[in-house]
N, C-alpha and C positions, 0 to 999 in steps of 0.2 A: 658464771654468774647466772642465778634464777631470778626472775620478776613473775609476779601472779602465781605464788605459791600456792598449790593448795586451792585451786579456785574451784567455785561451784557455781560460773554461770550457765543459764537455762537458755545455750544457745538454738536449740530446735523447738522452743514453744514459740518463736516468732517467725516461724516459716512464710506464713502470709503477708507480713511485712516487707521480709527477703526479698518473697518472689515479686512484690509490687513493685520495689525499689529497682529490680534486675529488669522487670517488664518495663516500667517507663524508661530507663537507662537504653535497651535495648530498641524499643519505638522510638526514640528520638534518633538514636542512631542508624536506625534502617532507614528512617525519613530522610536524614541529610547523606545518607548513601545515594538516594534515590535523587534528591536536588538538598544542596546544589550538587552535591557528588564530589568523587575525589579529584583531585586534580595532579594528572600525571606529570613526574620530570622529567626531564631528558631521555633518562635512562629508557623511559619505555614508550616513548613517544616519538623520539629523535626531533633533532635540532641542533643550535648552538645557543652556549652561555656565557655572557661577558660580565666580569665582574669590573666595573668600573670608576676609579676613583677619580672625583674633582677637586679644583680650588674654592669652588665656590657651590652652594646650595642650588640644586636644579628639582624643580618639583618632577616628580617621576611621570604625572600627566605630560606635561609638555616637551617631554623628551622621548616618550612614546610618540606623541605626535609627529615631531621632527623627524625621527627616524623611520615613521610610516611613510611619510611625506617625501622622504631622499629616496628610497627602496621600492616604496609599491607592496612592502610588505608588513605583515601585522607585527610588533613589538610588544613583551608585555615588559613592564620596567616598573620596581620596586625598590623602595630605600633598604640599604642594605647595613645593618647595624649602626649608621649614621646618617645626616642629611647629606655628607659629600661622597657618600657612598651608594651607588647603583647598581640593582641587578639587573642586568638585561638579558632579555630571552629571544628565541624566535624559532619558528619551525622553518625558516629557510634553512636550504641544505647549499651545497657546493662549496668552495673555497673557504674554508674556516680564516685566513689569512686576509683574504680580501673582503672579508665580510668586518673585521675587527679594524680595517684600516677604514670603512666606510664608516662605520658606528663610531670611531673618534675623530673623523674628520666633519662628520654633520653635529656631534656633538660641540664640538669647537667653533663652528663656523655659526652655529645658531645661537649659542650660550658664549659672550664676550665674557673673558678672561676664567674660563674652566679649568682650561688647560687639563685635559681628561688624558687618563693614564688606565691602562689594562693591565690591572693585579691579577688576574686568571681567566683563562679560557677553556671550557669545557663542551667535546662535539660528539654526539653519536648519530649514528646513521638511522633511517627510517627501518631496513632489514635488522640491523643489529638490535634495536631498540624491540622491536617485535618480539626477536628470539628471547631477548634478556625479560619482557613479558610473559612471555609463556613458561620460561623456567622458573619464574617466582612463583608463579600458582602452583605447578607444579611443586615444587619444592615444598610450600605451604600446606598443600593438599597429603602429598606426602609423609610431611612431618605427623600429621593428625592421623595419619593411619597408623604408622609405625606404633604411636603412642596408644592407640586404639589395642594393636596388638600384643603390646608389653603389659598393657593392665589387665586385659582377658587373659592373657599365661597365668601373669602372676597374682592376680585375685580370680574375679569370674566376670561376667558379661555386663553385670551392673554397674561395678567397679568401673568399669570402660564406659559404659554408656555416660556415666555421671560426669568419668573424666573428660569425653571427648565434648560433650555439651559444655561443660564450663569452659574449656577453653577456646571453642568457637565464641562463647559468652564475652570472654575477654576480647580475644581480638577483634570481634563486632566492632565493639565498644569504642577501642581505640581507634580504629581506623574512621569510626562516625563522629570522633572528636576532630579528627583531623579532616573531613570533610565539613564541618558545622564553621568550623574557625579559619580554614584555610585564607579567606580572603578579608580575615580579621586583624592575626598576628603581625606584629612586624619583621619576622622570619617566616621564612617558608618552611611549609608544612605541604609539599611536593610529596609526593608516595615514589621513592626511588629506590635504591640498593641498600643504600641506609636503613631507611625505613624498614623495608623486607629482613633486613638482618634484627633490627628490634623485636619486631615479630617474632621471629623465631626465639629470640632472646627469651622474652615473656612467654611464652609457649615452655620454654623451657624450664623458665623459674617458677610457672605455677603450676606446673605437674609435678615439678621436686617439691614443692608446698605441700600437694594436694596427696603423692603418696605416702609422705609422713605421715598425715591426717589418717590416710587411709589403712597403713598398717596397723598403725595404734587401733584404730575400731575393728579390725579385723581380730588382732591379738586381745582385745578385750571381750570379742565376742565369744571368744574361747574359754574364756575365763569366768565370764560372770553369764552363764548358758541359761540360767532359768529370770534374769533380767530382762525387763523389754527392751527390743533391740536401738529405742530411741534413748534409752537412757544412758546404755552402753556406748553409743556412737556420741553421745553430751559428754560424757565422762573422756572418751578419748580425746575429745578435742578440746578440755580442760586442762589435760596432763599435756597437750602439744604446744598448750598457748604460748607460753613463756619461747619456747623455740620460736614460733612462730613471729612474733614481734619482733625478739632480736634481731634474727636474720632480715626480716623484711625493712626494721627502722635503721640499721647500718647500711644496708643496702640502697635504700631511699636517700640518706647523707650523703653518700658518695655520689649518687646522681644527680643530688639536687646541686651539688658543687661542680659538677660538669656542666650542667643546664645554666649556671649561674656566671661561671668563667670559661664554658669551654669554646666561645667563640662561634658566630653565627652558624657556621659548617654543621655543627653539633647540636645546635638549637632543638629541631624536630627530631632526631635520634633520640637524645636526652628525654625529650618530653614526652614521646613515644614509652621508653622504659619507667617515666616516674608516673604514669598514669599506669600503666600497664601491668607495673607490682604493685601497684597501691588497689587497683581490680582483681590482681591474680589473688593476695593476700586475702579480699573480704570474700572474693568466691568459692576460695578452698574451704572456708567456712561455712557460708550462708548458703552457698550455693551449692558445690559437691556433696556436703553430707548429706544435705537432705532430699537430695536425689537418690543418693545409695538408699535412704532410711527408708523412702517411699516406694523405692523399685522391691527393698527388701521385704517390704510388710504386705506388698502386693503380690508379689509371686514367691514368696517362700510360706512354709507352713508357720501359723503362730505359734509364739513361744510360750512355754507352761509358764507360768511365774507360780510361784510357790510361797502361799501365806501360813503364819502360824496359826492356829485353833485358839480360840482363844478358852 
């Protein structure tokens, strides 16, 4: 099935508009990463996490206060899907089972009729958390370097620079969204191993879409040698538009279903994919291609345009 057959949209005439949009998104993302900043999950900062179900609704602030008074530790408490399920986190180490008993006993004695039940426990030591954090950073940077090398070998340095800048654009915007809204959403937007997996998935998806466009640009550049490079690139984008819309659209539908019915554990992961795939589709057309055209026109001899004499 093909849609947008034989289109002739002028994608590259509004470079300034796309640069402004991307610039604003990046500015908001970078400011958000500075303040309020990302919220690291248990995976990367260590600590213990409990999912506690109660018979009655308990305000999260009151639960945090009661646990703090009983243990002398700082507890973070949030609703987890509904008013009768709490997500309880603490950086306190030690015996997870003893801490779990303390949490249950404190809630039970502080809130009559609550009958708390622990449905899940997750604990990571500080040394393991530090190791996981370092490996996650190396993994993401390593993926970007391998992609840079691949695009450089398959195309040339201009395409490689455009690809890596585009991927950095996509990743920073997704992380900025998590930093901006992690205190607002009713589900967790903490950065953990699942989110790192989502970021790597976004990188892979985005580069796949970008390579398809780049390959068509290179193909048309050889076919239409006397045509201005911007027109060649625009023609290439139009011929890949059907594939881009269908691939991204079907993937987004699947991820949206995962977000809606996948449960609380997958909310952050699926939201990262939703935003990342949407941004990646936009950037492959409105960010990567304009950068390639700009670099080509700046660092390559101008093409000779043949015109008919009157």
